[in-house]
N, C-alpha and C positions, 0 to 999 in steps of 0.2 A: 532507663538511666537513673531516674529518681529512686527507684526501688533499690538499685545497687548502692547508691549513696547512703540510703537509710540503713541497709545491711552493714555497711562499713562502720557507720557511726554507732550502731548497736554493738558491734564487736569491740569497738574502742571503749565504749562505756563498760562493757563486761570486763575488759582488762583493768580499767580503773577500779571497778568494784572489787576485783580479786586483790589488787594491791591494798585497797582500803581494809579488806578483811584481814589481810596479813598484818597490817600495822595495828589494827585493833587487838589482834591476838597478842602481838608483841607488847602493846601498851598494858594489857591486862596482866601479862606475865611480869612486866616490870613493876607494876603497882603491887602485885602480890609479894614480890621479893622485897620491895621497899617497906611494906607493912610488916613483914617478918623481921627485918632489921630494926624497925622502930620498936617492935615489941621486945626484942632482945636487949636493946639499950635503954638507958634512962631517957625517955622522950623529952622530959622537961629540960634536961641539961644537954640535949643533943647538940645544940648550937655551941656549947662550950667544950665539946670533945676535942681531942688533939687533932683528929683528921679535919674536922670542920674548921678549926682555927688555922690549920696549916694551909688549907685550900684558900681561905680568905686572905692570908698573908701573901700567898703566891699571886693571887689576883691583884693585890695592891702593888706588887713589885713590877707590874707591866710597864715597861719603858722607864723604870726608875733606876737611878744611879746607885742607890743603896744596895749593898751586897753584890753589885754587878761585877762579874769577873770575865765578861765577854762582850765584844762589840759585834753587832750584825750590820753589814752594809746592805741597805735597802735603797735601791736607786742611787742617788748621790748623797744619801744621808747615812749616819751611823746611829744605830739604835742600841740602847743599853739592854743587856740580856744577862741571864743567869744560867750557868752550865747545868746546875742540878735540876732546874725546871725542864730544860730541853731533854736531859738524860731521862727524866721521869716519863716523858712522852714517847720517846723513840730510842731503839737500840742504835740507830744510826748516829745519835748524839750521846752515846754512852760517855761516862766520865773518863773512861780510858781513852776513848777516841778524841775527846776534847781537852785532854790533860795539858797538852803543850800549845793549844790553840788560843790565841788572844782575839782573833777576828774571824768571823764567819761571813763569807761573801755570798750574798743572795741577790746581787744586783742584776743578774741575768733574767730574773723573773719580773713580772709586772709588779711594781711597788704596792699597788692597791691590793693585789692578790696576796702578796707576801705579808702585808700588814694584817690582813684578815686571818691568815694562818697563825701569825704570832699572837694575835689577840685571843684566838681560840685556845692556843697552847696554854696561855696564862689564865684565862677566865672561863674556858669551856663554853664561851658564847659565840654564836655564829648567826649573822643576819643573812637569811636565804633570800637573795634578790632574784627577781624574774629576769635574770640576765644569763642566758645559756652559755655565753662565751666566758663570763666571769667564773661561773660555777665549774665549767669544764677545766679552765686553767687551774683553779683551786684544787680540783680533784687530782689533776696531774701532779701538782706540787705535793699534795698529801701523799700520793702514791710514791713519789720520788723519795720522800723522807719517812716512809713506812708509818704514816699516821693513819692507821686503819679506821679508827672511829671517825676521824674527819672525812676520810674518803667515803665512808658509808653514808654520812650525813649529806655530803655533796651529791652522792649518787641518788639519794632519795629526792633531793631538791631538783636535780636535773630531770628525773622521771616525770615530774609534773609539767615540764616544759616541752616534752617530746611531741612532735607532730609529723605529718607526712613529709613536709619539706625539709626537716632537719634530722629525721630518724636515721638516715644513712650516716650522717656525720657523727651522731652520738654512738651509733653501732661501731663505727671505726674507733672512736675513743674508748669505748667499753672493751673492745678487742685488745687495744694496746695496753689498757690498764688491768686487764683480766677482771673487769667489773661484771661479774656474772649476772647479777640482778638486773642491772641496766641493759646488759647485752641481750638477755632473754626478753626483756620488755620491748626493746627496739625491734628485736626479731619478730615479735608478734605484730607490731605496727606495720613492719615491712610486708609481712605475709598478708595482712588485711588489705593493704593498698598497693600490692605488687604491680598491678597494671596501670596505676596512676603515677608511678615514679618516672621521672624524666631523666634524660641523659645528664642534665646539669646536676641532678641530685647525686650522681655517682662519680662526678668529675674528680673529686678530691681523694677518692679511695684508691688504694694501691691495687695493682693488677691481681696480686696473689690473694688479697683479702676479698676482692670483688669476685674473683673466680670461685673462691671457696663459698661465698654467699650464694652465687648463682647455682652452684651444684647442690646446695642444701635447699634452695627455695624453688627450683624449677627442674622439670625433666629435660628441658632443652636449653642448657646454658649457652650454647653457641648462638642460638637465635636471640637470646636476651642480650648477649654481648654485642651483637650487631645492632640491635635496636638502640642501645645506649652509646653506639659508635666507639667502642673500646677495642681497637685493633690489638692492643697488648694482651687483652683477655682472650681474644680469638687465637693468638699465637700459643698461649698457654694451653688452650683446649686442643689445638692441633698437635702439640707436643705430647700431651697426655693420651690422646686418642689415636696416635699414629698407627697403631696396629689394626684399628677398626676403620681406617679410611680406605676408599672414599665413601663407604656405606653410610657413616654417620653424617656426612655432608649432605646427603640426599634425603634425610628424614624430614617429614612434614611435622610441624608443631600442631598444637591443639586447634589453631586457627586454619590449618591446612596450608601454611606458608613454608616455603623453602628458604634456607639460609641465604642462598645466592639471590633469590628474589628480593628478600628484605634488604640486602646490601645494595642492590641495584635501585630499588625504590627510593633509598636514601642517598643515592649518588655517591656511595662509598666505593670509589673505583679501586682504591688500594686493597680493601678487604675483598672485593669481588674478584680482583685479579689473583689474590692469594688463594681464594677458594677454588678458582678455575685451575690454578697451577697444582693444587692438591687433588685434581680430578673430580671436582664437583660437576655434576651432569648438567650441561647447558640446555639439554633437551628434555629434562624431566617434566612429565605432564601430570596434571591432577586427574581426578576421577572422570572429569568431563572431557579429558583429552586436551585440555588447554596447557600449552607449553609456556615456559617463561617468556618466550618471544610474543606469544598471543597476549599474555597478561600485560606485558610492557606496552604493547600497542593499544590495548583496550584502555589503559589509564593515560594514554597520550604521553608516554615516557620515551622521548627521543633518545636520551642518554642510554637508558637500559637497552632499548632496541638496537642501537648502533653497537653497543658493547657485545651483545649476544651474537649479532651478525658477524662482527669482527672475530669473535671467538668460535666461529664454526657452527652456530646453531642451525638446525634444519629449517631452511626457509620455505619448504613446501609441506611442512607438517600440517595436518588437517585435524580440526576438533572432531570429537566422536559423533555428536548429534547433528550439528548443522554442517559438518564437513567444510568448515571455513579455514582457509589458509591465512597466513599473516597478510598477504596481499589483499584478500577479501576484507580484512579488518581495517586496513588503512584506507581502502576504497570506500568503506561504509561511513566515514566521517562526513557529516553534513554541514555546509556553510551556514545553515539556519541555526545550528546548535553550537557551533564553535567559531572562535575568532579567526581572522585571516592568518595570524601568526601560527596558530595550531594547524590550520589547513596546510600552510607552507611546510611545517615540520613533517606532516604526514606524507607530503609529496617527496620530501628528502628521504624519509624511511623507505618509501616505495622505490626510489632510485637505488638505494643501497641494497634492497632485497633483489631487485632485478639484476644488479651488478654481481650479486652473490649467487645468481643462478635460479632465482625464483621463476616458476613456470606461470606465465600470465594466463594460461588457458585452462587451469584447473577449475572444476565446477563444484559448487556447493550442493547441498541436498535439494535445492530448487533448480539445479542445473545452471545456475548463474555463474559467470566468470567474474573476476574483479572488474572487468570493463563494464559488464552489465550493472554491477552494484554501483560503480562510480556514476553511471548515467542516472540511475534511479534516484540517488540522493543529491545529484548535481555537484559532485565533487570534481570541479574543473582542474585543480592542480594535479591530482592523481590521474585523472583522465588524460591529461597532457603527457604525463610520464609514461603511461601505458601505450599511448599512440606511438611513442618513439621506439618502442620495443619491436625488433624485427620479427621475433617469434610469435607476435600477437595474431591469433586467429579471429578475424572479424565476423566469421559466419557461424560460429557456434551458437546453438539455440538452447534456451532454457527448457524446463519441462512443459512450459506453456507454448513452446514453439516459437519463441521470440528471439530474434537476433538483437545485437546491440543497436543496430540502426532502427529497428522497430521501436525499441524503448525510447530512443532519442527523438524520433519524429513525434512522439506524444507531446513533446514540449515545443514543437515548431509554432511560431507565431507569424501572423501576417501583419505587416505594418507599412505605413507610408513613410516612416522615419527610419533611416538606416541605423540610427544610434539606439534603436529599441533594445531594452535589456533582454537578452535571449533567455534569461532565467526567470522571467515573470511567470507567475502561475496562470493568470488570467490572459488568454490570448487576445490580442487586438485584431479585429477583423476588417479594419478599413485599409484600403490600398492593396497592392499586389507584390510588394518587395519582401524578400526573405533575408534574414540575418545570416550572412555567410560565415559568421564566427560561431554559430550554434554548434552544439554537439553533432547534430545530424550532418550538417554541411562538412564538418571536419572529418567525420567518418567516411563520407563519400570521397573526399579528397584523398583520404588514406587508402581507399580501394574497396570500401564496403559494397556488397552487391545490392543494388537498389531494388531488385526483384525478390530474391530470397523466398521462393515459393514454399508454402507449407506442405509438408510431406503427406498429410492426411487429406487436405482439401484441394491442394494445388493453388490456393490463393496466394498471390504475390503481395508484397507490402502495400502497394498502391490499393489493391482490392480490400485488404484488411482495414486500412485507414478509412477508405470510403465506406466500408461496411459498418464502421463504428460512428459514422457521421462526422469524422474529423477531416473537414474539407481543407483546412490549412495544411495539414500533413500530406494529404493527397496531392494538393497543388505543388507542394515542395518536391515531392517525388517525381511528379509528372514533368517538372521543369529541370530535374537533375538526372535525367538519363534512364528513368524506369521504362520498361517495354510497355508501350500503350496497347499492344494487341496480344498481350499474354492471355492465355486461356486456362482457367482452372479445370478441375476434373468434370465439371458439368458443362464445359464449353463457354463459360461466362467470361467476358473480357472486363477490364476496368471500366470501359464505357458503359457496359451493362450495369455494373455495380453502381456507378454514378447516377445513371438514369433511374435505377430501382430505388435509390435513397434520396432522389430529388436534389442532387448537388449540381446546380445549374452552372456555377463558375467552373467547376471541375470538368463538366461536360464540354464546355466551350474550349477549355485548355487542351483537353484530350483530342478533340477534333482538329485543333490547330496543330497539334503534334503528330497528326497523321493517323489517329485512331480510325479503324474501319467500322463504319456504322452499319455494315451489311452482314457482319458475322452473326450467325444464329446459334443459340444454345443447343447443346447436344441432348440435354435432359433437364427436367425441372430442378431448379436449385432448392436446397433444403427448406428455405423459408416458404417455398410454394407447395410443400408437401405436408406441413404440420398444422394447417388450418389457420395460420397467422396472416396469410396473404389475402388480399381482396379476392372475391369470387372470379373476377376477370383474369386473375393470375394463377389460380390454383391448378397444380398439376399440368402446366403447359410448358412445352419446350419449342425449339425452333424459333425462339423469339429474337428479334433484332433489338438493339438498345432502345429504338423508338417504340417498339412494342412494350418494352418494360416501362418506359416513362408514361405511356398511356394507361397501361394496366394498373399502375400504382398511383395514377391520378396526379401527375406532376406537370401541369400545363406550362410552367415556366421553363422546364427542361425541354419540352417539345418545341417551344418557341425558339430556344437556343439552337436546336438542331435544324429547324427550318430556316432560321436566319443564317446559320453557317452554310446551308446548302445554297442559298441565294448568293452569298458572298463567294463561295467556292466556284460557282459557275463563271465568275468574272475575275477570279484571283489568278495571279501568276505563280502562286505557291502550289507546286504540283503535289505537295504532301496530302492535301485534303481529298478525301474520297466522297463522291456524291452518294447520298442515301438512295436506296432502291425501295420505293414505296410499294412495289408489287410483291415483295417477299411475304410468304404466308407462314404463320405459326402452326403448331401441331393441331390446332382447331380449324385450320384452313382459313385463318383470318388475316387479311391485310391490315396494315396500321389504320387505314380509313375505316374498315369494318369494325375493328376493335374500338376505335374512337366512338363510332355510332352506338355500339352495343353497351358501352360504358356511359352513354349519355353525354359525351363530351363533344357536343355539336359545334361549339366554337372552334375547337381544335380540328374537327373534321373539315370545317370551312377553310381553316388555315392550310390543312393538308391539300385540299383541292386547289387552293390558290398557289401551292408550291409544286403542283404537277401530279398529284395523286390521281389515278384513273378511276373515274366513277363507275365505269362499266366492266371492270375486270370480272372475269367469271371464276368461280371456285372450281375445284376438281369435279364436282357433280354438275357443272354447267350453270349453276345459279349465279345471278348477279347479286350485288348488294341490295338492289331493289326487291328482288325475289325474296331474299333472306329477311329483309326488314318486314315484308308483308307476312311471311310465314311465321315470324316471331310475334306477329300482331303488334309490331312497334310502329304505330301510326306516325309518331313524331319523326322517327328516322326515315320512314318511307316518304313522308311529305318533304323532309329536308332534301332527300335525294332527287325528288321530282322537281323541287325548286331549283336545284343545281343541274337540271337538264339530264337526268338519268334516262337512258334509252328505254322507252316503254314498250318497244316492239320485240325486244329479245325474249325468246321463249326458253323455258326450262328444257332439260333433256326429255321430259315427258310431253313436250309440246305445249305446255301451259303458258298463257300470256300473263303479264302482270295484272291485267284487269280481272282475269278469271281467278287468280290467286287472291286478289283483294276481295272479290265477292265471296269466295270460299271461306275466307278468314273474317268475313263480316266487318269490313272496314269502310264505312260509308264515306268518310272524308277522303280516304285514299282513292276510292272509286271516282269521286267527284274530281279530284286533282288529275287523275289519269285521263278521264273523259275530257276535261278542260284542255289537256295537251293533245287532243285529237286521236285518241286511241280508236282502233277499229272495233266497233261494238257488235259486229256481226260474226266475229270469228267463233265457231263452235268449239266445244271441248272434244275430248277423244270419244265421247258418247254421242256427239252431234248436237249437244245442247248449246244454244246460243247464250250469251251472258244474261240476257233478260230472263230467260226461262230458269237459268241457274239461280238467280236471285229470288224469283217467285216461288220456285220449288222449295226453297229453304225459308219461306215466309219472310223474306227480307224486302218488304214493300218499300222501305225508305231508299234502299239501294236501287230497287227497280224504278222508283220514281226519278231518282237521279239519272239513271240511264235514259229514261224517256225524255227527261228535261234536256238532256244533251243531244237529243235527236235520234235516239235508238228506235229502230223500226219495230213497232208493236205488233205488226202483222206477221212479218218474218216467215216467209215460206220455207219449208224444209221437208225432208222425207217423212212419209207417213206409212200407214199399214200397206203391205204388199207393194211397197215401192212407189206409191202415189205421192203426190205433192200436197201438203196441207199447211195451214197457218198455225200459229201458236194457239189461236182461239179454238180451232178444230181439236187440237191435242188436249187442251184443258177440258173441253166438254166431253171428249171421248174418255178422259181419265176421271170424269165426274168431279173435277176440281172447280167448284163454283167460285171460290175466292179469286183464283188466278184468272178465270174467264171474265169475271166482272171487272178486275183490274185492267185487263187488256182492252175490254170494251170501253171503259172510261178513258183509257189512254189513246183512243182514236184508231183502233185497229180496224181492218176490213171486216164488217159485220155481215156481208151478204154473199161473198164468193164461196161457192162449194169447192170441195176437193178437186184436184186436177190430176191427170196422168203425169207420170214422171217425165224427165227430159227425153227419155227414149220410149215413151208410151207405156211405162210400167204402171201397174195397178190393176186390181181386179174390179169388183163391183163398186168399191168405195170411190174409185177414180171416175166412175161414170154415172153414179146414182143422182148427181145434181143436187144433193141435199145441202142446203145452206146451214149456217150455224143455228138458225132458228129451228130448222127441221131436226137437227141433231139434238138440240136442247129439249125439244118437245118429246123426241123418242126416249130420252133418258129421264124425262120428268124433272128437269132442273128448273124449277119455277123461278128461282132468283135470277138465273141467267136469262130466262125468257123475258122477265120483266125488264132487266137491264138492257137487253137487245132492243126491246120495244122503245125504251126511253131514248136510246141512241140511234133511232131511225132505221132499224132493220126492216127489210121488205117483207111484209106479211103475206104478200101475194106470190112470192117466189114459188116455182114448181120444180 
């Protein structure tokens, strides 16, 4: 802007320099001619020449009665004048013309201006005041009486006073007086400051002259005529261009503006109507596809918008890039950026558009309808107008799969105060009441589908809200008719989603609304496939909501479900369904098992307190105790034992919990099982008793535990050829000195020889009568022999 001003000033200075150069040339020329005259005459006596004396006498006669033969009326006075002086100045006052005239009436002119003219006529003197009106009037008077020299001097004086604000007036004067020098000078000023000229600057100029100027100064005289609000000039243009209409009316000027748009922007209804009557295109669009109606709405011009709608503008025209209709634009006005008055005007435009047939269901390049847009920017006045439209489709989705209701529930707040502002950005999370005047509540009242499942995932709005952690929106939907048992493509219900994301309040509400806690997922949800889920939830399906809550470590949600179960057992409300704790996921885990494997023993205890079965068997026949032992999870195994898990149940392979604990080297678990009275004599499938199993695997700590709990260290069992032998016989026979010594120290029978089986089985071994000491001696097991002797073995046995 500053650069433009500098450029204009430089151009103005250039004009002044040009005039200065012209005057200098003229001065030099005048001086040259004066010098020639001075040489040709006797310079010493120049003042005494006839012409000089005559001019001096004429100057002295100014306003004098001497030789006066004429009266000039100036204002209300009469001035003495001389016909020959006037005749010498102008042919208008030739002697012939003034022959019979005794009084010249100049009273219609300004007396001061008239006196200045008379003084110049007599004395050739003119005081050039910096008063443009005075000089203009004097120039007009000089022109009237053909005083060419006076007019030229006035013209030069006026030129020094020309500026942007008065150049139009002087241009008009110069045109009237045919003052070409002044005319050209003013024209240059006008050209330099064309865009700075205001309508007031043109107000006094006649339509014909102004039209002529516009045609000479701009390629678009119609646009300029509208900018300066000259309807008379517009008419002249229409008359002259009649054969080229309506094409000329739809031309864009250098700024890309249409004549009709300029007229509407300035609220020139009469000019706008004239243009429309002459077939100006009310739907003409620019390069971006923006029609006049789009532009009017964008600038918040209610007058222009209503005018265009009334005159048949296309109300469903869409812009090229964003595909926005006029309704989209009015809907996009935000109360954060615009005053209530502007918002009300946009609602009125929306009403006019709808009445004119605007389609409220058109979608922009994001797939959003005007309703979507009004919700996003919180434009309540336009939102209300759209809701009243019968053709409104509430279920259209944008390219992100969002319905209007989905966008609206993003702004749902929870508050204990009914007067809460529904448009506050920060949700208030205390209390449980919802504002029924919110966009979301009004959409539901109007018939919005509270489920609106996503076509790709099958997620309903309730699941989408829960999935983003928006519990307030989820609660709102749950209490406003959303289907609580809707299942997405993975078989997940809203209750699953709430449990997965740890939304305890929503979980409680869904259960109150009759959500089924026993529905199991059909396949793993996406979050369980990409590595973002905890290990306990990865690639698992057949999960109940309670499985989800435990797998994702949300103890507060588990507590809610258990509390709801307790209440449901005594409730009269038949909506609530009792959770089934025996259901298993794809890993064959009950909720109790899952709680144990995730280390949530507090929750496991709560589950047991709520009725979960501790002895449920898996598909392979294993109990939780078996599984805990096989996982070598001592903590969980001990937990189960403390809560009275059955220690006598065997696996499908016939293994007892004690055998499993020994195999998995869990001394604390062995101790706990023995404490609870486990049968320590039950052999495994190979006939090995628990004590031998421990000793064979070098688990002396476990073996000691067994012995401490009363395990029989002698333990008769089958031996070679079906005979009956003790563990000590077996240890010596297998050359296992360590085991033999342990058994001896544990108080086993150190003297009995092998015996025949129950049915007399056994060959030589059953009848040789060899005691353990005999056997040890045969095998040369010195350590065993020494130990036997220490513990009182009979050295005389035969």
